[in-house]
C-alpha positions, 0 to 999 in steps of 0.5 A: 499500500502506497501510503506517501499521498494519504491524510494531512496533520493531527496533534499529538499530545502530552497525554499520549507522548509520555508513555510514548516517550518512555515506553518505545524504544528507539520510537521517539527518536524518530518521531521528533525530526517530524514534528511541525512545532508546538504553535499553532498561530492563529489568525481571523479570516482577513489575516489579522492576526488573533494569537499563538497558542502553544498547547504543550504541558507543563513537561513540554510536551505536545507537537502535530505531525502530518499523519502520513510520516506517522502512520508510515512510523508506526508501520516501520516500528510494528514491523521491527517489532515483529508485528505482522500488518496487511493492508486493504483487508475489509472486515465485514462481521465481528463474531465471539464465543465463549474463549474466542473473538473472531473476525470474517473478512471480505473474502470469507476468510475468518481470522481468531484470536484470544481477543480482538480490537476494533479500532476501524473508525466511525463507521465499525461494524463491531457495533453489530456485535457490541450492542447487537444492533446496527448502529449508524453514525449519524451526521455532525452537519459538517465535512472537511475538505482535506489535501496534502501535497508537495511543498515546493512546487506550489511555493516555486509557483506562487509567491504568496505562499513562498513569503508564508512559508519558505521562511519556516522548516515547519509551521502550523497555523488557522484562519477562522471566519463564519462557520468555517475555519483551515488549519494549515501546516507546512512540513520539510517537504509537505504542504496540506491544510483542513478546512471545516466548513458546513456539509451541502449535503451531497455525496461526493467525496472529492470536490474540485477547488472550485467548489472549495474556494467560495467558502473563503472568498474575502479571506486571506490570500495566503488561505486562497491560494494555498487551495489553489495549489493543489496539484491535481485540482480536487480535494477530499471532501470527509464527512464528519459523522459521529454518534451518542456517547456509548458507555460500552465498548466491550462486547457481551462475552468479552473477547472485543473492544473497541478503540479510537473512533469505533468507540468515540468520534471526534470533532476536528476542532477537539484537536485531541482525537489522535490522542485519545485514541492513543490513551485508548492503546496505552490504556489497554494493553496496561490493564491486559498486563494486570489479568491472565488469559481467562480474565481478558473479558475482566480487563476490557470491561475495567479499561472501559470504565477508566475511559468512557467518562475522559472520552465523552469530556473531550468530546463535547470538548470539541463541540464547545470548541467549533462553536466558539471558533465557528460562532463569533462575530468575526465582523466586530473587534475581538477583545480578548484572542486568548479566548481562543487558545484555553482549549487545551487545558491541564485535565487533558495534557497532564493525565497519564492513561497508563500510570492511571490504568496502572494505578487504578485497575484494582480498585476498579475491578474490585467495585465491577465485580460487586456492582458498585460505581467507580469513581473516575478522577481523570476529567474535568475538575469539578465536573460531575459526570453527565450523559449527553446526546448529539441533540443535547448539544445542537439545543444548547448552544443557544445558551453557550454550552454551559457546565459547572467545571474547569473545562478550559485552561485559565492561562 
């Protein structure tokens, strides 16, 4: 599989980087050269500078990477560790028996294992097994134009892009306007962007740049020139789908667990979807290390219990951030630009999912055995968790999504 032209940019937050830095020998040294930096310069749509948040933790961790670079590194590292990786294998069905989990592929090949980890995204077919229904993710009302392409030809053909990006080896910036925002990135060799916009409701996976440019009419020339620089004139239009938070990620017999977007879909404005998926992985491995083979189901349920409330709060944070970025009156003066920098709060950045699972596994397992509620401490300080729905959030936007607790950074 050729991965060179796949993907755009993602953020690796401190909460996932700690385990990588301390527990994956050699990986950190290969990852650091891929960093696009930790600063994201924020602008009004017309190019007026707003702020330069640096979403790093107290130990200085946190940066962005191009998705394709990160995936390629993960692939190389997995092969080096002896992991067998096969691409283009489509899962048709998930199954389980008291002692085994299984997947049936689209070519009717059946693969069995002690444990199945469903990490196949928001459209995962694992919901058939976990909830015994064909659960469909629903439209969020938004989609994302995505593109990633070689930087040098684009800068050679556009003085505007050359002036903006040539002076920096790496760069990250975002422009925000009425119900639209675009995040742009430059690595050593590539340029990319993600532009969140209202979903027009069509079924197209790719669209010409002529369909993209009307969303940014009157915006900074940097934005329009970057869009025009897409080599083949076509961009992906990725539909943003999500579902109501589901407390159960584990199949009835405990042989399958969902992680990442398969369990909890994120909006890009959270800046945390990739990191939450990797937090899941760190937590899951730690929980499994506490049990023997016959107790895999218990480990999965402890992991689920430790993770659900935190991920649901982080999902809600993405919705809060989108409302702030998209619903601001951009034609009026912005009195306090730092309001756009406060989404990277300590409860998100300072968490260590591996340590949390290690320190809380026994207590949580005991509560699950006795049917008592386990009290988590890894989400929003001062907030009493309440299960919410997508409809709840849509209806609460008129009230500004008010919740008790310390959701945002105060700095």
